[in-house]
PAZAPA-4460 file (N, C-alpha, C; in steps of 0.05 Angstrom, whole numbers, plus 32768, in hexadecimal, padded with zeros to 4 digits):
% residues 214
    n_x    n_y    n_z   ca_x   ca_y   ca_z    c_x    c_y    c_z   seq   type   mol
   81FC   7CCC   83A2   81EB   7CD6   838C   81F9   7CEE   837E     1      M     A
   81F8   7CEF   8365   8203   7D05   8356   81F6   7D1F   835E     2      D     A
   8206   7D34   8363   81FB   7D4D   836D   81E9   7D5B   8359     3      Q     A
   81EC   7D54   833F   81DA   7D61   832B   81C0   7D52   8327     4      H     A
   81BE   7D3B   8335   81A5   7D2B   8332   818E   7D39   8342     5      Q     A
   8177   7D3A   8336   8160   7D47   8343   814D   7D33   834D     6      I     A
   8146   7D36   8367   8132   7D24   8373   8117   7D2F   836C     7      D     A
   810A   7D21   8359   80F0   7D2A   834F   80DB   7D2A   8365     8      E     A
   80DC   7D16   8377   80C8   7D15   838C   80CB   7D2C   839F     9      K     A
   80E4   7D34   83A4   80E9   7D4A   83B7   80E0   7D65   83AC    10      A     A
   80E1   7D68   8392   80DB   7D82   8385   80BF   7D84   837A    11      T     A
   80B2   7D6E   8377   8097   7D6F   836B   8083   7D7A   837E    12      A     A
   8072   7D8C   8376   805E   7D98   8388   8049   7D83   8390    13      P     A
   803F   7D86   83A9   802C   7D73   83B2   8012   7D75   83A3    14      E     A
   800B   7D8D   839A   7FF2   7D90   838B   7FF5   7DA6   8377    15      S     A
   7FE6   7DA5   8361   7FE6   7DBA   834C   7FCB   7DC7   834B    16      V     A
   7FCA   7DE1   834F   7FB1   7DEF   834E   7FA9   7DF4   8331    17      E     A
   7F90   7DF2   832B   7F85   7DF7   8310   7F7D   7E15   830F    18      T     A
   7F88   7E23   82FB   7F81   7E3F   82F8   7F6B   7E42   82E3    19      I     A
   7F56   7E4E   82EA   7F40   7E52   82D7   7F3E   7E70   82CF    20      E     A
   7F3C   7E75   82B5   7F3A   7E90   82AB   7F1E   7E96   82A4    21      W     A
   7F13   7EAA   82B0   7EF7   7EB2   82AB   7EF6   7ECF   82A3    22      R     A
   7EE5   7ED4   828E   7EE1   7EF0   8286   7ED1   7EFF   829B    23      E     A
   7EDB   7F16   82A1   7ECD   7F27   82B5   7EBA   7F3A   82A7    24      S     A
   7EA4   7F3F   82B4   7E90   7F51   82A8   7E99   7F6E   82A9    25      S     A
   7EAD   7F74   82BA   7EB6   7F8F   82BC   7ED1   7F94   82AE    26      D     A
   7ED7   7F83   8299   7EEF   7F87   828A   7EEF   7FA2   827C    27      T     A
   7F05   7FB0   827D   7F06   7FCB   8272   7F06   7FCA   8253    28      Y     A
   7EF4   7FD9   8248   7EF3   7FDC   822B   7EF7   7FFA   8224    29      V     A
   7F0D   8000   8216   7F12   801D   8210   7EFC   8029   81FF    30      P     A
   7EF3   8041   8206   7EDE   804E   81F6   7EE9   8056   81DB    31      P     A
   7ED7   805A   81C8   7EDE   8063   81AD   7EE1   8081   81AD    32      R     A
   7EF6   808A   819F   7EFA   80A7   819B   7F0C   80AB   8183    33      R     A
   7F03   80BC   8171   7F12   80C0   8158   7F2D   80CC   815E    34      A     A
   7F42   80C1   8152   7F5D   80CB   8156   7F5F   80E9   814E    35      L     A
   7F51   80F0   8138   7F51   810B   812F   7F46   811F   8144    36      E     A
   7F32   8116   8153   7F27   8127   8168   7F3C   812D   817D    37      E     A
   7F4B   8119   8185   7F60   811D   8199   7F76   812F   818E    38      F     A
   7F7F   812A   8176   7F96   8139   816B   7F8E   8156   8167    39      L     A
   7F74   815B   8161   7F6C   8177   815C   7F6A   8187   8176    40      S     A
   7F6B   8179   818D   7F69   8187   81A7   7F83   818C   81B5    41      S     A
   7F9A   8183   81A8   7FB4   8186   81B4   7FC8   8192   81A1    42      I     A
   7FDF   8199   81AB   7FF6   81A2   819B   800D   8190   81A1    43      E     A
   8016   8180   818E   802B   816D   8192   8046   817B   8195    44      L     A
   8056   8171   81A8   8071   817B   81AC   8085   816C   819B    45      R     A
   809B   817A   8195   80B0   816C   8187   80AA   8167   8169    46      G     A
   80B9   8155   815E   80B6   814F   8141   809C   8141   813B    47      E     A
   808F   814B   8126   8075   813F   811F   807A   8124   8111    48      Q     A
   806A   8110   8119   806D   80F5   810C   8065   80F6   80EF    49      P     A
   8072   80E6   80DF   806B   80E4   80C3   8058   80CC   80BF    50      E     A
   8040   80D1   80B7   802D   80BC   80B3   8030   80B1   8096    51      F     A
   8034   8097   8094   8035   808B   8079   801A   808E   806C    52      A     A
   801A   8094   8052   8001   8097   8044   7FF3   807C   8041    53      P     A
   7FD9   807C   803F   7FCA   8064   8038   7FC8   8062   801A    54      L     A
   7FCE   804B   800F   7FCE   8048   7FF2   7FB8   8033   7FEA    55      I     A
   7FA7   803B   7FD7   7F92   802A   7FCD   7F96   8026   7FAF    56      F     A
   7F9D   800E   7FA7   7FA2   8008   7F8B   7F89   7FFD   7F7E    57      F     A
   7F7F   800A   7F69   7F6A   7FFE   7F59   7F75   7FE5   7F4C    58      E     A
   7F65   7FD0   7F4C   7F6E   7FB6   7F42   7F7B   7FB7   7F27    59      D     A
   7F6E   7FC6   7F15   7F78   7FC8   7EF9   7F94   7FD4   7EF8    60      S     A
   7F9A   7FE8   7F09   7FB4   7FF5   7F09   7FC9   7FE2   7F14    61      A     A
   7FC2   7FD3   7F29   7FD5   7FC0   7F36   7FDB   7FAA   7F22    62      H     A
   7FC7   7FA0   7F15   7FCB   7F8A   7F02   7FDB   7F94   7EEA    63      E     A
   7FD8   7FAD   7EE2   7FE7   7FB8   7ECC   8005   7FB9   7ED2    64      Q     A
   800C   7FC1   7EEB   8028   7FC1   7EF3   8034   7FA5   7EF0    65      M     A
   8026   7F91   7EFA   8030   7F76   7EF9   8033   7F6C   7EDC    66      W     A
   8020   7F73   7ECC   8021   7F6B   7EAF   8039   7F78   7EA2    67      A     A
   803E   7F91   7EA7   8055   7F9F   7E9C   806F   7F92   7EA6    68      D     A
   806F   7F8B   7EBF   8088   7F80   7ECB   808F   7F64   7EBF    69      A     A
   807B   7F55   7EB7   8080   7F3A   7EAC   8086   7F39   7E8F    70      R     A
   8083   7F50   7E81   8087   7F50   7E64   80A4   7F49   7E5C    71      L     A
   80B7   7F54   7E6B   80D3   7F50   7E65   80E2   7F4F   7E7F    72      D     A
   80ED   7F38   7E86   80FB   7F35   7EA0   811A   7F36   7E9C    73      V     A
   8123   7F3D   7E84   8140   7F3D   7E7F   814C   7F57   7E88    74      T     A
   813C   7F6C   7E8D   8146   7F86   7E96   8131   7F94   7EA6    75      R     A
   8138   7FAA   7EB3   8125   7FBA   7EC2   8112   7FC9   7EB0    76      E     A
   80F9   7FCA   7EB9   80E4   7FDA   7EAB   80D5   7FE9   7EC1    77      H     A
   80C6   7FFD   7EB8   80B7   800D   7ECC   80A2   801E   7EBF    78      G     A
   8097   8030   7ECF   8082   8041   7EC6   8079   8055   7EDB    79      G     A
   8064   8063   7ED6   805A   8078   7EE7   803F   806F   7EF3    80      I     A
   803A   8076   7F0C   8022   8070   7F1A   8011   8089   7F1D    81      I     A
   7FF8   8088   7F16   7FE7   809F   7F16   7FCE   809A   7F26    82      M     A
   7FC4   80B0   7F33   7FAC   80AC   7F43   7FA2   80C7   7F4F    83      G     A
   7F94   80C4   7F65   7F89   80DB   7F74   7F95   80DB   7F90    84      E     A
   7F99   80F3   7F9B   7FA4   80F6   7FB6   7F91   8107   7FC7    85      V     A
   7F8D   80FE   7FDF   7F7C   810D   7FF2   7F89   810E   800D    86      F     A
   7F80   8120   801E   7F8A   8122   8039   7F72   8123   804C    87      Q     A
   7F71   8110   805F   7F5A   810F   8071   7F5D   8124   8086    88      D     A
   7F48   8127   8097   7F47   813C   80AB   7F5D   813A   80BF    89      V     A
   7F68   8122   80C3   7F7E   811E   80D6   7F99   8124   80CA    90      G     A
   7F9A   812C   80B0   7FB3   8133   80A4   7FC0   811C   8095    91      G     A
   7FB5   8104   8095   7FC1   80EE   8087   7FBA   80ED   806A    92      R     A
   7FCD   80E8   8059   7FC8   80E5   803C   7FBE   80C9   8036    93      Y     A
   7FAC   80C9   8022   7FA6   80AF   8016   7FA5   80B2   7FF8    94      Y     A
   7FAF   809E   7FEA   7FB3   809E   7FCD   7FA2   8088   7FC0    95      V     A
   7F93   8090   7FAC   7F83   807D   7F9C   7F91   807A   7F81    96      I     A
   7F9E   8063   7F7D   7FAD   805E   7F64   7F9A   8054   7F4F    97      V     A
   7F98   8063   7F38   7F85   805D   7F23   7F92   8051   7F0A    98      R     A
   7FAC   8056   7F06   7FB8   804D   7EED   7FD6   8049   7EF0    99      A     A
   7FE1   8036   7EE1   7FFE   8031   7EDF   8005   8033   7EC2   100      A     A
   8016   8046   7EBB   801D   804C   7E9F   803A   8042   7E9B   101      I     A
   803D   802D   7E8B   8058   8022   7E85   8069   8035   7E75   102      A     A
   8082   8036   7E7B   8095   8047   7E6C   80A3   8034   7E58   103      A     A
   8095   802F   7E42   80A0   801D   7E2E   80B8   8028   7E20   104      F     A
   80B9   8042   7E1D   80D0   804F   7E0F   80E5   8055   7E24   105      E     A
   80F0   8040   7E30   8105   8043   7E44   811D   8032   7E3C   106      S     A
   8133   8037   7E4A   814B   8027   7E46   8154   801C   7E60   107      S     A
   8161   8005   7E60   8169   7FF9   7E79   8179   7FE0   7E76   108      G     A
   8180   7FD5   7E8D   8190   7FBC   7E8F   8184   7FAC   7EA6   109      S     A
   8190   7F95   7EAD   8185   7F86   7EC4   8187   7F96   7EDF   110      P     A
   8197   7FAB   7EE0   819A   7FBA   7EF8   8197   7FD8   7EF5   111      T     A
   818B   7FE0   7EDE   8189   7FFD   7ED8   8171   8003   7EC8   112      H     A
   8164   801A   7ECC   814D   8023   7EBD   814F   8041   7EB9   113      L     A
   814A   804A   7EA0   814A   8067   7E9A   8131   806E   7E89   114      Q     A
   8122   8081   7E94   810B   808B   7E84   8116   809F   7E70   115      F     A
   810B   809E   7E58   8112   80B1   7E43   80FB   80C5   7E40   116      R     A
   8100   80DA   7E31   80EB   80EE   7E2D   80D1   80E2   7E22   117      A     A
   80D5   80CE   7E10   80BD   80C2   7E04   80AD   80B2   7E18   118      E     A
   80BA   80AA   7E2E   80AC   809A   7E42   8095   80A9   7E4F   119      S     A
   8098   80C3   7E50   8084   80D4   7E5E   806B   80DB   7E4D   120      W     A
   806C   80D7   7E33   8056   80DF   7E22   803B   80D1   7E2A   121      Q     A
   803B   80B7   7E2F   8022   80AA   7E37   8017   80B6   7E52   122      P     A
   8029   80BF   7E63   8021   80CB   7E7C   8013   80E6   7E77   123      V     A
   801F   80F7   7E66   8013   8110   7E5F   7FF8   810C   7E52   124      W     A
   7FF6   80F8   7E41   7FDD   80F2   7E33   7FC7   80EA   7E47   125      D     A
   7FCF   80DA   7E5B   7FBC   80D1   7E6F   7FB2   80E9   7E80   126      K     A
   7FC5   80FB   7E87   7FBD   8112   7E97   7FAB   8125   7E87   127      L     A
   7FAF   8126   7E6D   7F9E   8137   7E5C   7F82   812C   7E5B   128      H     A
   7F7F   8112   7E5A   7F65   8105   7E59   7F57   8105   7E74   129      V     A
   7F68   8101   7E89   7F5D   8100   7EA5   7F6B   8115   7EB6   130      N     A
   7F63   812E   7EB5   7F71   8143   7EC4   7F6F   8140   7EE2   131      P     A
   7F5D   812F   7EEC   7F5B   812C   7F09   7F71   811A   7F14   132      S     A
   7F7F   810C   7F03   7F95   80FB   7F0C   7FAE   810A   7F11   133      L     A
   7FBF   80FF   7F22   7FD9   810A   7F29   7FEE   80F4   7F26   134      R     A
   8007   80FC   7F23   801D   80E8   7F24   8022   80E3   7F42   135      I     A
   801C   80CB   7F4A   801F   80C4   7F67   8036   80B2   7F6C   136      V     A
   8046   80AB   7F58   805D   809B   7F5D   8067   808D   7F43   137      G     A
   8078   8079   7F47   8084   806A   7F31   8088   804D   7F39   138      W     A
   808D   803C   7F26   8092   8020   7F2C   80A8   8016   7F19   139      Y     A
   80B7   8003   7F22   80CB   7FF6   7F10   80D1   7FDA   7F1B   140      H     A
   80DF   7FCB   7F0A   80E4   7FAF   7F11   8101   7FAB   7F19   141      T     A
   8105   7F96   7F29   811F   7F8C   7F31   8120   7F6E   7F2C   142      H     A
   8124   7F66   7F12   8124   7F49   7F0D   813A   7F3A   7F1C   143      P     A
   8132   7F27   7F2C   8144   7F16   7F3B   8154   7F25   7F51   144      R     A
   814C   7F3D   7F57   815C   7F4D   7F6B   814D   7F51   7F85   145      L     A
   8133   7F4C   7F85   8123   7F52   7F9D   8118   7F6E   7F9D   146      G     A
   8109   7F75   7FB2   80FB   7F8F   7FB2   8108   7FA1   7FC7   147      V     A
   8113   7FB6   7FBE   8120   7FCA   7FCE   8125   7FE3   7FBD   148      F     A
   812D   7FF9   7FC9   8134   8011   7FBA   8153   8013   7FBB   149      L     A
   815F   8012   7FA4   817C   8015   7FA2   8183   8033   7FA7   150      S     A
   819D   8038   7FA8   81A6   8054   7FAB   819C   8065   7F94   151      G     A
   819C   805B   7F7C   8192   806A   7F65   8174   806E   7F67   152      T     A
   8166   8059   7F70   8149   805B   7F74   8142   8070   7F89   153      D     A
   8151   8071   7F9E   814C   8085   7FB3   8150   80A1   7FA9   154      L     A
   8164   80A4   7F98   816A   80BF   7F8D   8153   80C7   7F7B   155      R     A
   8149   80B4   7F6A   8132   80BA   7F59   8119   80C2   7F6A   156      T     A
   8115   80B3   7F7F   80FE   80B9   7F91   8101   80D4   7F9D   157      Q     A
   8119   80DB   7FA6   811D   80F5   7FB4   811B   810C   7FA1   158      R     A
   8123   8109   7F88   8123   811F   7F75   8108   8123   7F67   159      L     A
   80FA   810D   7F62   80E2   810F   7F51   80C8   8107   7F5E   160      Y     A
   80CA   80F8   7F74   80B1   80EE   7F81   80B3   80F2   7F9F   161      F     A
   80BA   810A   7FA7   80C0   810F   7FC3   80A9   8117   7FD5   162      S     A
   8091   811B   7FC9   807A   8122   7FD9   8074   810B   7FED   163      A     A
   806A   8112   8004   8065   80FC   8018   8050   80E8   8010   164      P     A
   8041   80EE   7FFB   802D   80DB   7FF1   8035   80CD   7FD7   165      W     A
   804D   80D3   7FCD   8056   80C6   7FB5   8065   80AC   7FBC   166      Q     A
   8060   8098   7FAB   806A   807D   7FB1   807C   8072   7F9C   167      I     A
   808B   805E   7FA3   809B   804E   7F91   8094   8031   7F95   168      A     A
   8090   8022   7F7F   8089   8006   7F80   809F   7FF7   7F72   169      V     A
   80A9   7FE2   7F7F   80BE   7FD1   7F73   80B3   7FB5   7F71   170      V     A
   80B6   7FA9   7F59   80AC   7F8E   7F53   80C3   7F7D   7F4A   171      I     A
   80C5   7F65   7F56   80D7   7F50   7F4C   80C5   7F3C   7F3E   172      D     A
   80C4   7F3C   7F23   80B2   7F2A   7F14   80BB   7F0D   7F15   173      P     A
   80D4   7F08   7F1D   80DD   7EEC   7F1F   80D4   7EDF   7F39   174      I     A
   80D9   7EED   7F4F   80D1   7EE2   7F69   80B4   7EEA   7F70   175      S     A
   80A8   7EFA   7F60   808C   7F03   7F63   8089   7F12   7F7E   176      R     A
   809C   7F23   7F84   809B   7F34   7F9C   8095   7F51   7F93   177      E     A
   8089   7F60   7FA6   8083   7F7C   7FA1   8087   7F8C   7FBA   178      I     A
   8092   7FA4   7FB8   8096   7FB5   7FCF   808E   7FD1   7FCA   179      G     A
   8085   7FDF   7FDF   807B   7FFA   7FDC   808A   800D   7FEF   180      Y     A
   8090   8025   7FE5   80A0   8038   7FF4   8094   8054   7FEF   181      F     A
   809A   8067   8002   808D   8081   7FFF   809F   8097   8008   182      F     A
   8099   80B0   7FFE   80A7   80C8   8007   80C3   80CA   7FFD   183      G     A
   80CF   80E1   8004   80EA   80E8   7FFA   80FF   80D4   8004   184      A     A
   80FA   80C7   801B   810E   80B4   8026   8109   8097   801E   185      L     A
   80F4   8093   800F   80EE   8078   8005   80E9   8064   801C   186      G     A
   80D9   806C   8030   80D4   805A   8046   80C1   8044   803E   187      K     A
   80C5   802D   804B   80B4   8016   8045   8097   801B   804C   188      K     A
   8085   8013   803A   8069   8018   803E   8059   7FFE   8041   189      L     A
   8048   7FFE   8055   8038   7FE6   805B   801A   7FE9   8054   190      Q     A
   8010   8002   8055   7FF4   8007   8053   7FEB   8009   8035   191      N     A
   7FEB   7FF2   8028   7FE4   7FF0   800C   7FCD   7FDC   8009   192      V     A
   7FB7   7FE5   7FFD   7FA1   7FD3   7FF8   7F97   7FD5   7FDB   193      R     A
   7F8C   7FBF   7FD2   7F80   7FC0   7FB7   7F62   7FC1   7FB9   194      R     A
   7F55   7FCC   7FA4   7F38   7FCE   7FA5   7F2D   7FCD   7F88   195      F     A
   7F13   7FC9   7F87   7F05   7FCB   7F6E   7EEC   7FDC   7F73   196      C     A
   7EE4   7FEA   7F5F   7ECC   7FFB   7F62   7EB3   7FEA   7F64   197      E     A
   7EA1   7FF2   7F75   7E88   7FE4   7F78   7E76   7FEB   7F60   198      R     A
   7E6A   7FD7   7F55   7E58   7FDB   7F3F   7E3B   7FDE   7F4A   199      N     A
   7E31   7FF6   7F48   7E16   7FFB   7F51   7E02   7FF6   7F3A   200      V     A
   7DF3   7FE1   7F3D   7DE0   7FD9   7F28   7DC4   7FE4   7F2F   201      I     A
   7DB9   7FF4   7F1D   7D9F   7FFF   7F22   7D8A   7FEA   7F18   202      S     A
   7D7B   7FE0   7F2B   7D66   7FCD   7F24   7D4E   7FDB   7F1A   203      M     A
   7D42   7FD0   7F04   7D2A   7FDD   7EFA   7D13   7FDA   7F0E   204      P     A
   7D04   7FEF   7F0F   7CED   7FEF   7F21   7CD7   7FDD   7F16   205      T     A
   7CC8   7FD1   7F28   7CB2   7FC0   7F1F   7C9C   7FD0   7F14   206      K     A
   7C93   7FCA   7EFC   7C7D   7FDA   7EF0   7C64   7FD8   7F00   207      P     A
   7C56   7FEE   7F00   7C3C   7FEF   7F0F   7C29   7FDA   7F04   208      D     A
   7C1D   7FCC   7F17   7C09   7FB8   7F0F   7BEF   7FC6   7F08   209      T     A
   7BE5   7FC2   7EF0   7BCC   7FD1   7EE8   7BB5   7FC7   7EF8   210      P     A
   7BA3   7FDA   7EFD   7B8A   7FD4   7F0C   7B79   7FC1   7EFA   211      E     A
   7B6E   7FAE   7F07   7B5C   7F9C   7EF7   7B44   7FAC   7EEC   212      P     A
   7B3C   7FA5   7ED5   7B25   7FB2   7EC8   7B0B   7FA6   7ED5   213      V     A
   7AFB   7FB8   7EDE   7AE2   7FAF   7EEB   7ACB   7FB3   7ED8   214      R     A
***
């Protein structure tokens, strides 16, 4: 017999036990405790971790970016992102994006974009009308190139949008991809959600039923 041949009868177990999995009534369930409560009671050693900001895009602003990106796919285009910034009790930033202002007065090529002085006028106008808004980042397109921050993009982010809550959005209108980045180092951002405002409708109260005339 060939030495590599396996005798199945010799190696097969005489019986196979059936394993049954049952939920135990005493399964450990971790108690609830706010992370902020724990962090406020200690002093962390070493380098402090950098928490990525939470980004909430109002639907209209997100759709405006995409509309601007699809207008002309022969070269790069971009604009400024505006909104509100808050910091929760745990120290984490969250950003509510309210508007995307296209920089129509810009120059560029398939791999280059430059804002001109005229590009900023709509931004100043928006800030004048809505003083509660802040410049929270910028966006631009990469037609057929994918979504990433180039060396020039990283320099722009570091020089002009370096706050830990400021973001960069890159859109490839051809492949329909979008990417989000934050802070001076342009780190990849995952915590991005879209939202719409809830419409609170005030229902008219039912008129009082008059007493019957007796």
